[in-house]
GUGU-295638 format. One record per residue (C-alpha): x, y, z; residue in three letters. Coordinates in steps of 0.02 Angstrom, whole numbers. Layout:
! GUGU-295638
{r {X; Y; Z}; 'ALA'}
...
***
This chain:
! GUGU-295638
{r {6851; 5244; 5761}; 'MET'}
{r {6995; 5196; 5749}; 'ASN'}
{r {7159; 5289; 5663}; 'ALA'}
{r {7113; 5179; 5478}; 'THR'}
{r {6910; 5238; 5504}; 'GLU'}
{r {6982; 5438; 5555}; 'VAL'}
{r {7081; 5417; 5406}; 'ALA'}
{r {6957; 5370; 5299}; 'GLU'}
{r {6830; 5463; 5352}; 'ALA'}
{r {6946; 5640; 5331}; 'VAL'}
{r {7002; 5577; 5167}; 'GLU'}
{r {6808; 5594; 5098}; 'ARG'}
{r {6788; 5773; 5177}; 'VAL'}
{r {6932; 5834; 5096}; 'ARG'}
{r {6813; 5728; 4936}; 'GLY'}
{r {6668; 5842; 4994}; 'GLY'}
{r {6583; 5687; 5089}; 'ASP'}
{r {6467; 5740; 5228}; 'ARG'}
{r {6443; 5567; 5278}; 'GLU'}
{r {6631; 5581; 5343}; 'GLY'}
{r {6575; 5725; 5416}; 'LEU'}
{r {6453; 5650; 5514}; 'ALA'}
{r {6554; 5507; 5571}; 'GLU'}
{r {6691; 5646; 5619}; 'LEU'}
{r {6559; 5749; 5707}; 'HIS'}
{r {6501; 5560; 5799}; 'GLN'}
{r {6655; 5530; 5842}; 'ALA'}
{r {6727; 5702; 5906}; 'PHE'}
{r {6571; 5803; 5941}; 'GLY'}
{r {6567; 5787; 6125}; 'GLN'}
{r {6746; 5803; 6155}; 'ARG'}
{r {6737; 5976; 6065}; 'VAL'}
{r {6595; 6022; 6140}; 'LEU'}
{r {6689; 5965; 6294}; 'GLY'}
{r {6845; 6123; 6274}; 'LEU'}
{r {6730; 6231; 6192}; 'CYS'}
{r {6620; 6256; 6364}; 'ARG'}
{r {6784; 6215; 6459}; 'HIS'}
{r {6857; 6364; 6370}; 'LEU'}
{r {6700; 6495; 6341}; 'LEU'}
{r {6627; 6446; 6497}; 'GLY'}
{r {6438; 6460; 6419}; 'SER'}
{r {6335; 6294; 6368}; 'PRO'}
{r {6256; 6409; 6212}; 'GLU'}
{r {6429; 6464; 6137}; 'ALA'}
{r {6492; 6305; 6164}; 'ALA'}
{r {6363; 6242; 6058}; 'GLU'}
{r {6393; 6365; 5939}; 'ASP'}
{r {6572; 6345; 5948}; 'ALA'}
{r {6572; 6151; 5914}; 'ARG'}
{r {6451; 6192; 5766}; 'SER'}
{r {6567; 6335; 5667}; 'GLU'}
{r {6725; 6215; 5704}; 'VAL'}
{r {6639; 6078; 5612}; 'PHE'}
{r {6536; 6175; 5490}; 'LEU'}
{r {6713; 6259; 5431}; 'ARG'}
{r {6812; 6064; 5459}; 'LEU'}
{r {6772; 6057; 5261}; 'PRO'}
{r {6904; 6208; 5220}; 'ARG'}
{r {7010; 6200; 5373}; 'ALA'}
{r {7046; 5980; 5330}; 'ILE'}
{r {7159; 6018; 5184}; 'ASP'}
{r {7278; 6090; 5311}; 'ARG'}
{r {7289; 5929; 5414}; 'TYR'}
{r {7442; 5826; 5419}; 'ASP'}
{r {7393; 5628; 5451}; 'PRO'}
{r {7585; 5631; 5537}; 'ALA'}
{r {7493; 5712; 5683}; 'ARG'}
{r {7325; 5626; 5782}; 'PRO'}
{r {7185; 5685; 5690}; 'PHE'}
{r {7107; 5705; 5880}; 'ASP'}
{r {7262; 5827; 5927}; 'ARG'}
{r {7270; 5934; 5766}; 'TRP'}
{r {7046; 5940; 5809}; 'LEU'}
{r {7060; 6009; 5975}; 'LEU'}
{r {7206; 6146; 5923}; 'SER'}
{r {7094; 6200; 5777}; 'VAL'}
{r {6937; 6215; 5906}; 'THR'}
{r {7051; 6303; 6042}; 'SER'}
{r {7098; 6402; 5927}; 'HIS'}
{r {6915; 6441; 5863}; 'HIS'}
{r {6855; 6475; 6026}; 'CYS'}
{r {7018; 6592; 6061}; 'LEU'}
{r {6947; 6715; 5936}; 'ASP'}
{r {6789; 6713; 6013}; 'VAL'}
{r {6855; 6736; 6152}; 'LEU'}
{r {6920; 6905; 6069}; 'ARG'}
{r {6793; 6960; 5993}; 'ARG'}
{r {6692; 6959; 6185}; 'GLN'}
{r {6824; 7057; 6242}; 'ARG'}
{r {6788; 7187; 6104}; 'LEU'}
{r {6614; 7168; 6135}; 'GLU'}
{r {6633; 7206; 6290}; 'GLN'}
{r {6707; 7374; 6280}; 'ARG'}
{r {6549; 7397; 6155}; 'LEU'}
{r {6403; 7337; 6256}; 'PHE'}
{r {6468; 7290; 6441}; 'ALA'}
{r {6305; 7266; 6541}; 'ALA'}
{r {6247; 7120; 6414}; 'GLU'}
{r {6442; 7042; 6413}; 'LEU'}
{r {6398; 7037; 6608}; 'ALA'}
{r {6244; 6944; 6593}; 'GLU'}
{r {6328; 6816; 6491}; 'PHE'}
{r {6454; 6780; 6560}; 'GLU'}
{r {6357; 6743; 6724}; 'SER'}
{r {6269; 6562; 6630}; 'ALA'}
{r {6269; 6427; 6718}; 'PRO'}
{r {6401; 6297; 6672}; 'ALA'}
{r {6329; 6151; 6554}; 'ALA'}
{r {6361; 5974; 6646}; 'SER'}
{r {6488; 5863; 6609}; 'GLU'}
{r {6524; 5824; 6409}; 'CYS'}
{r {6648; 5698; 6438}; 'GLY'}
{r {6796; 5627; 6508}; 'PRO'}
{r {6950; 5754; 6511}; 'SER'}
{r {7125; 5718; 6571}; 'PRO'}
{r {7094; 5829; 6721}; 'LEU'}
{r {6927; 5767; 6757}; 'ALA'}
{r {6962; 5575; 6764}; 'ALA'}
{r {7059; 5589; 6927}; 'ILE'}
{r {6897; 5680; 7019}; 'LEU'}
{r {6772; 5612; 7099}; 'SER'}
{r {6599; 5651; 7005}; 'LYS'}
{r {6577; 5799; 7134}; 'GLU'}
{r {6754; 5837; 7138}; 'GLY'}
{r {6725; 5885; 6953}; 'ARG'}
{r {6576; 6002; 6998}; 'GLY'}
{r {6675; 6083; 7109}; 'ARG'}
{r {6840; 6097; 6990}; 'VAL'}
{r {6733; 6169; 6859}; 'ARG'}
{r {6658; 6293; 6940}; 'ASP'}
{r {6795; 6346; 7041}; 'ALA'}
{r {6897; 6349; 6846}; 'LEU'}
{r {6761; 6469; 6788}; 'LEU'}
{r {6805; 6596; 6931}; 'ARG'}
{r {6980; 6581; 6869}; 'LEU'}
{r {7018; 6742; 6780}; 'PRO'}
{r {7042; 6704; 6589}; 'GLU'}
{r {7208; 6707; 6550}; 'ARG'}
{r {7239; 6539; 6702}; 'TYR'}
{r {7093; 6447; 6652}; 'ARG'}
{r {7109; 6453; 6460}; 'VAL'}
{r {7297; 6405; 6493}; 'SER'}
{r {7254; 6276; 6611}; 'LEU'}
{r {7106; 6193; 6504}; 'VAL'}
{r {7203; 6200; 6344}; 'LEU'}
{r {7347; 6119; 6454}; 'ARG'}
{r {7227; 5976; 6534}; 'TYR'}
{r {7070; 5967; 6444}; 'TYR'}
{r {7144; 6000; 6267}; 'GLY'}
{r {7306; 5895; 6309}; 'GLU'}
{r {7429; 6007; 6216}; 'LEU'}
{r {7593; 6058; 6272}; 'GLY'}
{r {7671; 6204; 6311}; 'TYR'}
{r {7733; 6230; 6152}; 'GLU'}
{r {7547; 6211; 6047}; 'GLU'}
{r {7472; 6338; 6203}; 'ILE'}
{r {7636; 6482; 6164}; 'ALA'}
{r {7590; 6444; 5984}; 'ALA'}
{r {7402; 6465; 6001}; 'GLN'}
{r {7400; 6631; 6132}; 'LEU'}
{r {7545; 6696; 6043}; 'GLY'}
{r {7653; 6699; 6221}; 'VAL'}
{r {7814; 6616; 6240}; 'THR'}
{r {7850; 6450; 6310}; 'ARG'}
{r {7909; 6502; 6489}; 'ASN'}
{r {7779; 6637; 6483}; 'HIS'}
{r {7641; 6476; 6469}; 'VAL'}
{r {7734; 6380; 6613}; 'ALA'}
{r {7689; 6533; 6760}; 'ILE'}
{r {7533; 6533; 6661}; 'LEU'}
{r {7512; 6363; 6730}; 'ILE'}
{r {7578; 6389; 6891}; 'PHE'}
{r {7479; 6524; 6948}; 'ARG'}
{r {7335; 6443; 6863}; 'GLY'}
{r {7361; 6297; 6964}; 'LYS'}
{r {7401; 6401; 7117}; 'GLN'}
{r {7232; 6495; 7099}; 'ALA'}
{r {7140; 6348; 7081}; 'LEU'}
{r {7196; 6270; 7244}; 'ARG'}
{r {7152; 6444; 7335}; 'ARG'}
{r {6947; 6450; 7242}; 'LEU'}
{r {6937; 6258; 7281}; 'LEU'}
{r {7009; 6294; 7492}; 'ALA'}
{r {6887; 6434; 7507}; 'ASP'}
{r {6761; 6335; 7430}; 'LEU'}
{r {6796; 6190; 7551}; 'ASP'}
{r {6792; 6295; 7687}; 'GLU'}
{r {6607; 6372; 7640}; 'ARG'}
{r {6530; 6185; 7628}; 'ALA'}
***
């Protein structure tokens, strides 16, 4: 979809048109799913999150500023939703620790779409990076995925996580170091 078609679809969704919503889902659904999968780590949770994002989109679209690219706004909405899901999971973890451990051990979905980080990696390299990302502590995984898959700036990530820009820089730096170590460990085992 080009920018004009997106703007027209957004206006139709604001007017309650389901066809406009279907067009936005068709154009951006895979990218939203990919971000959800990277943030949540579970294909089932990612599907649920994508459905919820598009279900809530008609109500949220009034907050969209047409001066901002729609895809960035939609990915921001998606990451906010996924972070809420992760917060709820942490609460559930305290209540149902055994069930959550089984949920987190679910295998990763196949690659859902290209990302800036994935574009520079070979096919087998993407799988290794994805596996390593899923092994990272949540704070590192979330910051790296928001930065490199969600294409958010440090200020946007800081706002979503409720931390300072400097803290985001530290999380990303340490996350990349941890990712390099995990990848090196995987290479040694292979």
